[in-house]
KOLLUMPA-437000 format. One record per residue (C-alpha): residue number from 1; residue in three letters; x, y, z. Coordinates in steps of 0.02 Angstrom, whole numbers, plus 50000, padded with zeros to 5 digits. Layout:
<nuses>
@num: NUM&residuo: ala&east: X&north: Y&up: Z
...
</nuses>
This chain:
<nuses>
@num: 1&residuo: met&east: 50000&north: 50000&up: 50000
@num: 2&residuo: ala&east: 50080&north: 50159&up: 49942
@num: 3&residuo: asn&east: 49980&north: 50276&up: 50053
@num: 4&residuo: glu&east: 49935&north: 50264&up: 50235
@num: 5&residuo: leu&east: 49790&north: 50155&up: 50290
@num: 6&residuo: leu&east: 49668&north: 50244&up: 50405
@num: 7&residuo: ile&east: 49549&north: 50144&up: 50515
@num: 8&residuo: arg&east: 49398&north: 50239&up: 50582
@num: 9&residuo: met&east: 49217&north: 50224&up: 50634
@num: 10&residuo: gly&east: 49090&north: 50219&up: 50493
@num: 11&residuo: glu&east: 48976&north: 50368&up: 50466
@num: 12&residuo: gly&east: 48832&north: 50420&up: 50355
@num: 13&residuo: leu&east: 48944&north: 50473&up: 50211
@num: 14&residuo: asp&east: 49006&north: 50292&up: 50200
@num: 15&residuo: ala&east: 48834&north: 50220&up: 50162
@num: 16&residuo: gln&east: 48857&north: 50201&up: 49974
@num: 17&residuo: ala&east: 49027&north: 50116&up: 49993
@num: 18&residuo: leu&east: 48956&north: 50000&up: 50127
@num: 19&residuo: val&east: 48811&north: 49951&up: 50015
@num: 20&residuo: lys&east: 48931&north: 49909&up: 49873
@num: 21&residuo: ser&east: 49042&north: 49809&up: 49991
@num: 22&residuo: asn&east: 48896&north: 49709&up: 50062
@num: 23&residuo: ile&east: 48831&north: 49667&up: 49889
@num: 24&residuo: ala&east: 49005&north: 49616&up: 49829
@num: 25&residuo: met&east: 49038&north: 49510&up: 49985
@num: 26&residuo: ala&east: 48872&north: 49417&up: 49970
@num: 27&residuo: trp&east: 48906&north: 49377&up: 49788
@num: 28&residuo: glu&east: 49088&north: 49323&up: 49818
@num: 29&residuo: thr&east: 49051&north: 49213&up: 49968
@num: 30&residuo: glu&east: 48880&north: 49141&up: 49930
@num: 31&residuo: gln&east: 48839&north: 49190&up: 49750
@num: 32&residuo: lys&east: 48691&north: 49278&up: 49829
@num: 33&residuo: lys&east: 48619&north: 49428&up: 49737
@num: 34&residuo: leu&east: 48559&north: 49558&up: 49862
@num: 35&residuo: ser&east: 48434&north: 49696&up: 49829
@num: 36&residuo: pro&east: 48529&north: 49862&up: 49828
@num: 37&residuo: asp&east: 48375&north: 49951&up: 49897
@num: 38&residuo: val&east: 48357&north: 49831&up: 50044
@num: 39&residuo: val&east: 48544&north: 49837&up: 50083
@num: 40&residuo: ala&east: 48543&north: 50028&up: 50073
@num: 41&residuo: arg&east: 48400&north: 50036&up: 50198
@num: 42&residuo: gly&east: 48489&north: 49912&up: 50312
@num: 43&residuo: val&east: 48654&north: 50007&up: 50307
@num: 44&residuo: lys&east: 48570&north: 50175&up: 50339
@num: 45&residuo: asn&east: 48466&north: 50099&up: 50479
@num: 46&residuo: leu&east: 48621&north: 50036&up: 50571
@num: 47&residuo: leu&east: 48713&north: 50200&up: 50544
@num: 48&residuo: ser&east: 48562&north: 50292&up: 50617
@num: 49&residuo: his&east: 48539&north: 50174&up: 50766
@num: 50&residuo: pro&east: 48705&north: 50139&up: 50853
@num: 51&residuo: arg&east: 48615&north: 50036&up: 50985
@num: 52&residuo: his&east: 48613&north: 49898&up: 50853
@num: 53&residuo: gly&east: 48798&north: 49908&up: 50811
@num: 54&residuo: phe&east: 48924&north: 50004&up: 50708
@num: 55&residuo: tyr&east: 49035&north: 49998&up: 50555
@num: 56&residuo: val&east: 49223&north: 50013&up: 50548
@num: 57&residuo: ile&east: 49304&north: 50081&up: 50390
@num: 58&residuo: ala&east: 49477&north: 50056&up: 50315
@num: 59&residuo: glu&east: 49522&north: 50193&up: 50193
@num: 60&residuo: ile&east: 49667&north: 50253&up: 50090
@num: 61&residuo: asp&east: 49666&north: 50428&up: 50015
@num: 62&residuo: his&east: 49483&north: 50449&up: 50067
@num: 63&residuo: gln&east: 49433&north: 50291&up: 49972
@num: 64&residuo: val&east: 49353&north: 50147&up: 50067
@num: 65&residuo: val&east: 49458&north: 49991&up: 50039
@num: 66&residuo: gly&east: 49382&north: 49881&up: 50175
@num: 67&residuo: ser&east: 49248&north: 49877&up: 50307
@num: 68&residuo: leu&east: 49160&north: 49772&up: 50437
@num: 69&residuo: met&east: 49006&north: 49783&up: 50544
@num: 70&residuo: val&east: 48991&north: 49746&up: 50730
@num: 71&residuo: thr&east: 48826&north: 49696&up: 50809
@num: 72&residuo: tyr&east: 48788&north: 49650&up: 50988
@num: 73&residuo: glu&east: 48733&north: 49489&up: 51073
@num: 74&residuo: trp&east: 48690&north: 49487&up: 51258
@num: 75&residuo: ser&east: 48759&north: 49339&up: 51357
@num: 76&residuo: asp&east: 48664&north: 49305&up: 51517
@num: 77&residuo: trp&east: 48798&north: 49176&up: 51562
@num: 78&residuo: arg&east: 48928&north: 49314&up: 51565
@num: 79&residuo: asp&east: 48822&north: 49467&up: 51605
@num: 80&residuo: ala&east: 48908&north: 49551&up: 51459
@num: 81&residuo: leu&east: 48903&north: 49574&up: 51271
@num: 82&residuo: phe&east: 48985&north: 49479&up: 51131
@num: 83&residuo: trp&east: 49027&north: 49590&up: 50985
@num: 84&residuo: trp&east: 48991&north: 49497&up: 50822
@num: 85&residuo: ile&east: 49100&north: 49545&up: 50675
@num: 86&residuo: gln&east: 48998&north: 49533&up: 50516
@num: 87&residuo: ser&east: 48994&north: 49595&up: 50336
@num: 88&residuo: val&east: 49184&north: 49592&up: 50320
@num: 89&residuo: tyr&east: 49240&north: 49651&up: 50150
@num: 90&residuo: ile&east: 49411&north: 49700&up: 50085
@num: 91&residuo: lys&east: 49426&north: 49755&up: 49904
@num: 92&residuo: pro&east: 49520&north: 49618&up: 49809
@num: 93&residuo: glu&east: 49670&north: 49728&up: 49767
@num: 94&residuo: tyr&east: 49697&north: 49764&up: 49953
@num: 95&residuo: arg&east: 49688&north: 49586&up: 50018
@num: 96&residuo: lys&east: 49839&north: 49505&up: 50100
@num: 97&residuo: gln&east: 49899&north: 49677&up: 50153
@num: 98&residuo: ser&east: 49842&north: 49670&up: 50336
@num: 99&residuo: val&east: 49686&north: 49775&up: 50307
@num: 100&residuo: phe&east: 49575&north: 49652&up: 50401
@num: 101&residuo: arg&east: 49706&north: 49636&up: 50539
@num: 102&residuo: arg&east: 49702&north: 49824&up: 50563
@num: 103&residuo: leu&east: 49511&north: 49828&up: 50564
@num: 104&residuo: tyr&east: 49509&north: 49687&up: 50692
@num: 105&residuo: glu&east: 49639&north: 49771&up: 50803
@num: 106&residuo: phe&east: 49535&north: 49931&up: 50801
@num: 107&residuo: val&east: 49379&north: 49835&up: 50855
@num: 108&residuo: lys&east: 49474&north: 49738&up: 50988
@num: 109&residuo: glu&east: 49551&north: 49897&up: 51061
@num: 110&residuo: lys&east: 49379&north: 49978&up: 51066
@num: 111&residuo: ala&east: 49304&north: 49824&up: 51150
@num: 112&residuo: leu&east: 49440&north: 49820&up: 51282
@num: 113&residuo: leu&east: 49392&north: 49997&up: 51333
@num: 114&residuo: glu&east: 49214&north: 49941&up: 51370
@num: 115&residuo: thr&east: 49168&north: 49860&up: 51536
@num: 116&residuo: asp&east: 49024&north: 49757&up: 51467
@num: 117&residuo: val&east: 49107&north: 49668&up: 51320
@num: 118&residuo: cys&east: 49161&north: 49489&up: 51354
@num: 119&residuo: gly&east: 49221&north: 49435&up: 51182
@num: 120&residuo: leu&east: 49227&north: 49450&up: 50994
@num: 121&residuo: arg&east: 49145&north: 49325&up: 50878
@num: 122&residuo: leu&east: 49120&north: 49301&up: 50693
@num: 123&residuo: tyr&east: 49057&north: 49168&up: 50577
@num: 124&residuo: val&east: 49135&north: 49110&up: 50415
@num: 125&residuo: glu&east: 49080&north: 49000&up: 50272
@num: 126&residuo: gln&east: 49143&north: 48823&up: 50305
@num: 127&residuo: glu&east: 49230&north: 48815&up: 50136
@num: 128&residuo: asn&east: 49316&north: 48984&up: 50154
@num: 129&residuo: met&east: 49485&north: 48919&up: 50209
@num: 130&residuo: ile&east: 49577&north: 49080&up: 50165
@num: 131&residuo: ala&east: 49468&north: 49179&up: 50285
@num: 132&residuo: gln&east: 49484&north: 49044&up: 50419
@num: 133&residuo: arg&east: 49674&north: 49051&up: 50408
@num: 134&residuo: thr&east: 49667&north: 49241&up: 50419
@num: 135&residuo: tyr&east: 49558&north: 49236&up: 50575
@num: 136&residuo: glu&east: 49671&north: 49107&up: 50658
@num: 137&residuo: ser&east: 49825&north: 49211&up: 50616
@num: 138&residuo: ile&east: 49759&north: 49355&up: 50722
@num: 139&residuo: gly&east: 49726&north: 49243&up: 50872
@num: 140&residuo: met&east: 49545&north: 49190&up: 50848
@num: 141&residuo: ile&east: 49505&north: 49007&up: 50873
@num: 142&residuo: pro&east: 49361&north: 48901&up: 50807
@num: 143&residuo: ala&east: 49217&north: 48897&up: 50930
@num: 144&residuo: pro&east: 49140&north: 48731&up: 50980
@num: 145&residuo: tyr&east: 48971&north: 48782&up: 50909
@num: 146&residuo: arg&east: 48882&north: 48750&up: 50745
@num: 147&residuo: leu&east: 48771&north: 48889&up: 50683
@num: 148&residuo: tyr&east: 48589&north: 48851&up: 50640
@num: 149&residuo: glu&east: 48464&north: 48972&up: 50569
@num: 150&residuo: glu&east: 48288&north: 48988&up: 50504
@num: 151&residuo: ser&east: 48258&north: 49133&up: 50388
@num: 152&residuo: leu&east: 48095&north: 49222&up: 50420
@num: 153&residuo: met&east: 48125&north: 49340&up: 50273
@num: 154&residuo: glu&east: 48116&north: 49213&up: 50132
@num: 155&residuo: arg&east: 47936&north: 49152&up: 50144
</nuses>
């Protein structure tokens, strides 16, 4: 990377870049075509309601090159929150240049400043071995859980 990488909190002006990133990530990882209108509403909703979570942006020369979203899960077992890292996207030309590592370090430092955060979690497609190796390289370990879901949106 020729110019300096800046990591910062997402804001309203990032909405369009976040929508593009989410759409690209869904296609790359699941070949899932998302509705730009729905994603735009979802991004703007989160940016407007920080009680649901926040975005973190990686930028170079005022251009977004990567991003992630953090949402919250309450753990009654721990009386604290897990921060879930979601919607991770790094533009292909910036991969393998520690952009995700820097985003993750930013989130971790922010979490360590909070008194009610007990851990960081994320999920990854089972076949995405590159991402799994990346997550393990920064100190994350596979959790002993399998994720199940039932979509209530696709009826």
